[in-house]
Structure formats: C-alpha cells, structure tokens
N, C-alpha and C positions, 0 to 999 in steps of 0.2 A: 111150489113142488120141493123150494128148500124148508119153508114156513114150516108146512109139512111135517114135515124130515122133522126136523125141530119142533113142534108139538109132540110129538111121539117120544120123543126123549126126556121129555118132561114127569111123561112116565113111570118114570124108573123113581122120582122126586115123592117120599113118604111122606104127607102131607099127616098133623092132625087135627082133629074135628075142632081140639080149643083147647088153650094151658091155661096155666094158673096162674097167678096173679094177685097177689096180697091175699090169696086163700076166696081168687075169686075168677069164677072160669068165664073165661072173654077166647070168644069163639074163632076160629082162624077162617077167612075169604082170601083163597088166593087167585088173581086172572094172571094170564097172561098180553105184554104188550110188545108193538117192534120199537123197543127201544132201549136201547144199552146198558142203559141204569136202571134200575128197581129203590121202589119207593117203601114206605107201610104207614096209613094212616086209620090214624082208634076214631071210631064213630061207637060213643059209648061201653058192652062190651063187647064190639067187637073190633077184629083186626081185618083193616084191609089192605094185604098183602098185591101188588101190583110188580110183578117179576118180569123180568125182560126175556121176550124168549127168546134171544138171541145165544143165549150159554144153556152150557148141558148140566145135564143131571147136574155132577159131582158141582160145578159151581153153581149154579141154582143152588145147593142144598147149601154150602159156607154164603151164601147171599141173603140167604133167609134164614140163617143161625145168626149170621152179624146183627140183620135189621131187628131181631127177634129181642135181641142182645138190649137192642137200644131203644125200644120202645117199652122192655120192662123196667128200664129206667127210670124211663117221660115218666112214667106210669105211676110209679112207687115214688117217686118225688109228688107224682098232680096229688094221687090217690095215695097218704102217708099210711103203712101200715096199723091198721086197728088192734090197738092191742089191751088186755081184757085188765080195769083197774080194780083198785082194792075196794073200788061198790060193788064189781059186776064179785067178785070172788067172794063177799058177804052175799050176796043175793044168794049164791050159789051156793052157798054153804058150806061149800070145799074147792082143791084146784090138785091140779097133778101134778109130778113136776118129778123129772129124772124117776123114772118108771112108779114113782113112791105116791097117795092121798095122802093128803091133808085136809083135814077139817077145818071149820073154824065156825066158834060157835063166839054170838053176840050177844051182851046183858050189861044193862045199862047202870044197874046197881051193884053189877062189880065193883070189885075196888082199886082193882087197877089189873091192868095184861099180861099173861104170860105164856110162857108156851111148856108145853109138858107129850112127849109120845103124838111123835107129826097130830099135834093139836092146836092153835091159836088161838087161846082167849083170851075176849075184845071186850075192851066196857064199852067203849060207846064206836059206831060208823063213822071214823076218821081219815082222809088220806096221807095222814100223821102214820096211819100205820105201815107203809107199806115199804117202805124205808129198814126200819124194825123187821118182819116178817122178811125182807131180800137180806137185810145180815145176817139175821139165823138160820137162810135158805143156802148162801154160802159157808159158813161156819160148819154147817150143817155136813158143808160134802168136801170140803177143804182135802183130806183126807183120801177124800176116793180121785179128787182130780188129782191128784200129784202120787196116787202109785199106778192112775188110769195111766197119765204121762210116762211116771217111770217103766211102766209093763209097756208101753209100743217101739220106748228107747232100747228097750233089750233087745226084743226081738227085732229092730230094722239097726240102725244106725249107731249104739251103743257110746255115746257121746257122753262128755259129762255136761251138764245140765246145774242151772243154780237151782233156786227156789219155783217153786208152781204152786200160781195160785189163781184166782176164781175174780171176779171184777164184770160187775153191770156196768157194760160200756154202750155206749151210742155206733161211733164209729169201727173198730174196729171188733174183728171176730178172734184174733189172737193179737197176740204181739210178745216178737222174743228181745230181749234189755239184751246192752253190749254186755251186762257178766253174766250171760247164758243164760239168768230165770226166764220164764215162760210166764205170760198170762197165757186165759184161754176165756172166752166172755160166756156168762154164768145159761145164758141160754141157750148155748148147744148143748148142753145137758138133755133138753129137750127134744137134739136131731136125731138122725138119724142116725148106728154108730157107724155107717162110710164116712159121715162129713166131718161129725167129732172126729173121727181115727185123721182124715185129710189135713185135716184145719193143727191137728200136731204133729203130723206129718209135716207139714208146711214150718209152720216156727221151730222146728227141728232141725231146718234144710236152714233156716240163716243161723245157726251157731257158727256155719264153718261158710256158706254166701250171706252177707250182709242185705244184699241188693237185688231187686228179678233179676239178674240172669240168665243168661241161658246154661250156661253153667248149673245155678241155681235151682232150674229145674230141670236141670237133670237129671239132680239128686232126689228130685222131688218121683220127678217119673221110678225110680229104681226101686218105691216098696210102693207108690202110688200111681202106678201105669194110667186109670184113668182119671185120672185129674181133671184133667178139663173136665169131661160130663159131671163132676161130681162140683167143683166149682160155678158150671151153670146150674146142677140142681140148690146150691148154696144159693145164690143171689136168687133163684126163683120163690126158694122154701119164704115163710113168716112164722121167725119164732119167737119165741114169747118166753119170759118166764109163767106165767100164770096162764096152763091147759085148762079149758072147763068145756064140759060136755053135761047132757041129756041127759048121761046116766049116772057121773058121779063115779067113770070111772078113769082109767088111764090112758092117755090119749100123746101120739107121740106126730108133730105138727111131721109135715111127708116136703 
C-alpha cells in the first residue's frame, strides 16, 4: 500500500515529452524504481530517467531537474553545438543577426571584398572572411549594446559602470572587470530578450559583488526574480552568430 501511495504522488510531477539540447529533440522516458537514488541514461536521442519511488512530488521534480542539468552538460560536451560557418552563410546567400538580415554576394572577379548597407561583397569563398564579418558585426552593434546596457542599468541598479563592449567569446556569456567595464558575448544579440537582460543584470550585480555569494544572487533576484529559470534556458540554448533558415528571414534561437 505504501508503494501505491508513492506512485500516486508522482502524478503531480509534470514531465515534458521531450527537451531541446543542442537544438535536437531528446525524448524523455521516466520509470520509477524501489531505490533511494535516481539516475539518467542516454540512448541516442532518448533520455531514460530512473526515478526513486520513495520521493514525493516536490523532491521528484528537484531530482529530475538536477539530473537534466547534468545530462545536458554531458551531451553538450559529447556533441558540440553545430555553428553555421562562413561556407554555410555563402551557400545560403545571407544570414540573420540581431533582428537584421545580411546578404552575401560572392564574385570571383571582384577586386577586393567590402561591406555596404548590410551586404557583404566577398571576392572568393574563404574561411578567413569569418573574422572580418564578425568584426564588422561587433563594430555595427557597439552603440546598440552600450545604449542597451546603460538603459537596463538606469532602470535597475543605477551603478556607475565603465566601458561596455561586445566580444566573440567561447567560454563566457558576459564579464565584469575590476574597473566595472562590462563585456557581453555577441551571440547574445541573437537571444530572446529575457536571456540578454538576465546576463546584463548578472554582470551589473558583479559591480558590487565580485563573487557568486548568497548576497550576489539576492541582488540579481531584485530585478530578475526568475533568474534560475532563465539561467537554465540559457544553458539549454544553442546560440550562434550566423542564423540561417530556409526563407532567409530573421530567426531567434530559443
């Protein structure tokens, strides 16, 4: 009878049919076992969760979320996120970035490559152009990100901040330096606004709290109370610079 009662409790625990990891759907399969510990196993695109039947609905959800976070990190390390390359962009003849569409024109007879009015004129197909394109995107959006960060700051903490800059980084979404200057990863300009706002608020909070102490997170929660959910959303996102779809329209990665 005790086992039946515990199994009824699990009905209060809502589980999605699938989750997105690296922009790939992974089916979620949950079974319950008479063990105190819970685990998850990956088989192809299926996540097999073996949950303890001794947990109540609240603890089940907490255990599931912890396992999901761990398996997401594992999959992302094992299957790196695919990023569109300059060759993909040239093949698609364009890409979207920060709600704007950029055209790519390739001409082998062109004397030199140049950029004008959201159009990149490339002399030939070469990976070396990727760095130049990213540098142009950074330069074009420097004023935007500076105004945006300062606007968020003026609406929230009103701290004295230093320089605001965009960078194409691999390991960091943002950074607050000792001089209170703030760096934002350029890929975040393709993110939903709640994610971008969270990263900005996170870095603004580092102006006062240079660590990730309880006081730091309390400060973050003042203007971003749902930061935990947004942080998980960011971890599961697959953000990149070149966004390409079949219709060459602006597309924001969720």
